[in-house]
N, C-alpha and C positions, 0 to 999 in steps of 0.2 A: 504493500500500500504506500502511495506517495501523493503528496499534494500537487495539484495542477492549477494553472491560472484559469480565470474565467468565471468564478462564482457560479451562480445558477445557470449561466449560459455555457458552462463547460459541458452540460448535458445536451446532446444533440436534440434539436427540435424545440428548444426553449428560446423565446425571444423576449427581450425586456428593454425598458428605458424608463427615464424619470426626469423630473424637473423640480427645482427649488426656486420659489419666487414669492414675493409678497408675504413673507413670514410663514409660508406653508409649502408642503411638498406633495408630489403625486407620482406614483409609479404604476406602470402597467406591465403585466406579464402575460404572454400568450403561448400556450402549449396544450396540445390535446393529450388527454390521458385519464388515469383513474386516481382519484384523490381521497384521502382520509384525513381527519383532523382531530385535534383535542382543543377544548375550549375552557375558559375560566370557570371556576366554581363560585365566583362572586355572585351573590344573590341578584345584583343589579346588572346582569349581563347586558352589554351594549347592543343596540340595534344591528350593527354590521354582523355580529356573531349570530344573532337570531336568524338573520337572512341567510347566512352561510349554512347554518345547520339545516334550515328548511330545504334549501336547494340540494345539498348533498343527499338528504333523505329522499327527495323526490326523484332524483336522477340516478340514484344508486352509486353516487360518487363520481359521475362524469365531470371532467374538468376541461375547459377550453381557455380560461383566462381569469385574471383577477385585477381589480383596481384597488390601490392602496393609497390612502391620503394621510398626511401627517400634519400636526398642528392643532387639530380638533378631533376629539375622540368620538363625536356623535354618540355620546353616552348620556343617559338620563334625559333623553329628548322625546320620549313618548312615541305616540303613533306617527307624529311628524318625522321623527328620526328614522322610523322604519321605512316610511315612504321615501325619504331622502336616500337611504341606503339602497333601496330597490331602484330608484332613479339613477343613482350612480352606476349600478351594475348594468342597467338597461342601456344607458348612453355609452358606457365603455364597450359593451358588446357591439353596439351599432358602429362605433368608430373602429373597432378591431376586426369587424366582419366575422363575428363568431356567435353561436347561439346564446341568447339571453339567459336561459335556464341553466347554462353551464358556465356562467360568469359569476365569480364570487366577489366579495367586497370586504375591505378591512380599513379601519381608521385608528389613529392614535393621537393623543394630545390632551387638551384640557376638557374636563367633564362639564356638562350642563349647558352647552351652547349649540345652537343650530349651525349646520354647515352653510358655508357661503357657496351655494350651488352654482352661481354664475361663474365664480372663480374656478371651481372644480371642473365644470364642463369645458371652460376655456383651456384648462390644463390638460384634460383628457384629449381634446382635439389636437393639441400641440404634441403631446407625448406619443400618441398613436402614429404620428407621421415619422417618428424616429425609432420605432421598434426595430431591433436587430438581434441576430444571433451572433453575439461576439462579446468579448470581455468589456468593451466600453459601454455597451447597453446594460450589462449586468452591474457595472460600477455606478452608472447613473441611477439605476433603480435602487441599489443599496444605499446611495447617498440621499435619495429623495425621501425615504421613509423615516429618516432620523428626526428627532426633536432636540432634546438637550444632550444627545450622544456626542462625544467628542470626535468620533471617527466612525466610518462605515464598518460593518461587520459582515464578512463573507468568507467562505472557504469552500474548496472543492477537492475531492480526492478520486483517484483511480485505484481500484482494487482488483487483483487477479490479472489474468491474461487470456488471450484467445477467446473461445466461446464463453468462458466464465468471467470475462472482464466486466466490471461494473463501475459506473461513474455516479458519484453522489455530490451534489452541489447545494449550498444553502446560503441564505442571507437572513439577518435578524436586526432588530432594534430593541433597545432597552437600556435605560440609564438610571431611572428612578421609578418608584412605586413597583418594586420587584421583590416578590416573595411568592412565586408561582405555586399553585395547587392544581396543576394540570399540565402546563407546558412552560411557555415563556411569555415575554411581552408580545412581540410579533416575530414569527419565524416561518420562512417559506423554503421548503426543501424539495429538490427534484432529483430523479434518478432515471436511468434507462433500464433498470433491472426488471425482467418480466415476472411479476409477482401477482398472486391472487389477492383479492380484497382482504381476506382474513389474515394472510401473512403480512400484508402491508400494515394493517392495524396492529397486529401483535408486535411487529418489529418497532413500530413507532412508540408504543407504550413502554416497551423495554428500554429503549434508548432515552426516552424522556425521563423515566424513573432514575436513570443514572446520570443525567445531565441537568436539564432545566429544573427538575424537581429538587435538585441539590444546589440550587442557586438562590442567593439572597443578597439584596443590596440594602434595603431599608425596612424590611418586614411588612410592607404594604402590598396587598394583592390588587392588581388592576381589574377594572371592569371589562377590559378589552383584550386580555391575554388570549392568544391563539397560536397554534402551530399547525401548519398544513404540509402534508407529504404527498407528492404526486409522482407516479411513474408514467413516463411518456411511452413506454412500450405497449404495443397492441397485443402482446402475447400474455397469457396467464399461466405460466409454468413455474412451479416451485421446485426447481432443480436444486438439490442439496448444496452443491458447491457455490452456486450463484447466490443462494440465500445466505450462506455463510459469509461470502465476500461482501454482500450488501449490508449485512448486520454489522460487520466490522467498520465499513465505511460510514454508515449512518451514525453509529455510536461516536465515531471520531468527529464527524461534522457537528453533531449536537453538543458534545463536550467542548469543542473549540469555540463554538458560538457562545456557550454559557460563560466560558472563561473570558472571552472578549467583552461580554457585557459587564462582568464584575470588574475587570481591569479598567474599562472605560466609563465607569459609573459616574454619576454627578458628583463632582468634587473629590473623587477618589485619587489617591496618590499611590496606593499599594493594593495589590491583589493578595487576598488571604486564602490560602489553601488549607483545609482542615481534613486530615486523614485520621479516621478512627479504625483501630484494629482490635481484635480480641473481644468482640461483642458476642453476646449469647444468641443473637438472632440478627438477620439482615435488617429488620425493622428497627431494632435498637441501634445498630450501627448508623443507619441513615438519619434517624431522628436526633441522635446525639451530635453527629457531625454538623447537621443543619442548624441545630440550636446554638452550638458554639459559634458557628460562622455568623449567626444572626444577632449575637449579643452586642448591644450598643456599647457597653462598657469595654468589651474586648476591642471593638472597632476603634474606639477613641484611644485605647492603650497602644494599638498598633500605629495609629497616626502619630502619637507622641513618642514612639519607639521605646515604650515602657514594657519590659517583660513581666508584667503583672499576672503571673500564672494563676493566682487565686481567682481571677475572673473566669478562667477556663473551668476551674473546679466548680464554681457557683453555677455556671451555665449547664454543665453536665449534670449537676445535682437536681435541677428542675426540668431536665429534658424528658424525664419519664423512663429513660433507659436504665436497665439493670446495671449497677456499678457498685464497687466496694472501695473504700479508701485504702484498704490493705493491699489491693492488687493494681491500683492505678499508677500509670506512668505517663508523663507529659514531657514533650520536647518542643522547644520554640527555636526555629531556625537551626534545627539539627543539634541543639544543645539540650541535654536531658536535665530538667529542673526538678522532676520528681521521678523516682524509679521504685516500682513495687511498693508504693506507699511511703517511701522515705524521701524527704526533701534533700536535694543534692547541693553540694557546695560548689556553686558556679560563680564565674566572674560577671557580676551585674553589668559593669561598664563595657566589657567586651561583647556581651550579648546585645546590649543596646546598639553597638556599632554594627553587629551582624544583621540587626533588624532594619538598618538604614539602607533599604533597597526597594525595588519595585515589586517584589513578591516575598511574602513571609509565609513559611509553612509551619503549621502546627500539627504535631503528631500526638495522638492519644491512644494508648493501649489500655483497654479496660481489664485485660487479664481474666476474662470471663468465658471466652469461647473462641470460635474460629472465623467469625464474620467480620467484614470490613466494608467501609464506604468512604467516599470523598465528597466534600462540599466546598463550594466557592463563595467568597464574599469579598468585601473591600473595607477599607478604613473609612472613618467618618470625620470629615473636616469642616472647617468654618465655611468653605465654599459650598458644601452641600446645603447648609442652612441658608446661605445667601440666595442660592438658586431657587430653592423651594419657598422662601419667604416672598419672592417676587414673581412667582410662576404665572399668576393670572394677569399680571400687568406687563 
């Protein structure tokens, strides 16, 4: 497996483009295939997601394209928001020359405001004329969907060779209001692997559980979170080697996108990687890693380069995972500060220096079993507070 250039357009048959203007962005993707998705569990699911779920249910997952707007979430906008989402999809389908019922819609941004449909239609017309199968089109689309993200997030890989060769490409956005309970902020993934609907769904869930579900920036779950996975192959064959290659590629793409989101989060200076080992169950491993990564006190400690391991202990203690103080071991930046329940004699100033980098790894061994998990988060800075204190203005 190796990375290739081109983002979502590294997959043959995928065309994309986008534009950023007037404080908002819009991207279009055109590709014929079979799609499955995962959506936020927030009780106030936004209209674009409601429309997507309806369409995927009615067509059995048929996909011909999607329109994605950034700057306005079209969330908590009632029946008018539903109609706006449907009109977005209808107009995008018309401009891209594809079936309306196979055209999906997605939005991200501020909650509680109606879309500027005149602007969106103008952008759709503009972007539809620049759709292309090439890395530049993919780059424009990945850039267009960003809001407070510092940089675009896209990755593509090629796995295997010959008739078992598989390509997987994805793009995502997410910088704040990130604590998914389904998938991620917005993620769009494409592949040429010939898979059945059930396999597509199974592989997506498995990869999401290991990646986006293990991501936290600020502990807030969005109303607009979604991840869509589309295969552009017109064959439905679950060849074991192809499935294995696809699973590897999909997991890699999802994990890389999740890490990009944590690293490029609002106000973040440091990626936090939390690896938990020795848990008595996979559930315990995942919830303890995620709880530690989500700790506000830990985030501020990492920002201040303070190896305050007591905050890790506290977070683990309320995570709900089975743990014992007698078997617990903790390392910060590869320096063991607690081993098998015993506090270690470490050089505090030296460890502070080791933490002064763009990624800090925290390793926790519960000493209770054989299961492990990894979660990703970021530090919490004054810049995050500034950005979110001014968000609606």
